[in-house]
N, C-alpha and C positions, 0 to 999 in steps of 0.2 A: 487597155489603152483608150484614152479619152481624146477623140479628135473633134476639134471645133469646126463648125461649118463656116464657109466664107461669109464675110460681112456683106450684106446686100447694100446697094447704093442708097436705098431709102433710109438706112440706118444711120448714115453719116449726118452730123450737124456741124455748122461752121461756128467758130469762136465769135463771140460778140465783139471782140477787139479786132476782127479781121476786116473791118470797113475803113481802116486808116489808109492814109496816102502812101505809106511805105510798102504796102503789098505783102506784109508778113501775115500769112493766113495759114491756119491749121483747121482740120476737121477731126472730129472725135466720134467714135462709135463705141457704145458700151455693150458688153456681153456679160453673162454671169461670172465668168472666170477671168476675163481680160478686158482691158480698155485699149482700143486701137486708135492710134494717132497718125495722121498723114498730112502731107503738104497739099493744100487745096488747089494750088496752081499746077501741080503735077501728080494727078491721082493714079498714074500708071506705075509710080514707084511703090515699092513695098511699104506697108504701114508698120509702124512700131507697135508692138503689143506688150503691155505691161500689166502687172497685177493691180487690181483695184486699190489696194492699200497703198501701193507705191505711187499711183496716180494721185490719190487724195493727198498724200504728203507733198508731192510736187506742187499741186495746185495751192495748197496752204502756204507753202514756202514762197511761191511766186506772187501771192496776194499781199505779202508783207512789204 
């Protein structure tokens, strides 16, 4: 069983698009086996954890 350690607060970084007036902000933390995504306005909620290849596909799609 491979248990991943919790993500430290210093590992999170905010999206460069998060400075807009709409307040839509996310933070991302990368680990070898997972990419973690959370709402920067409510960091107490659970983060979404996805496979790095799935995250890369999402970012590529969103950039279009």
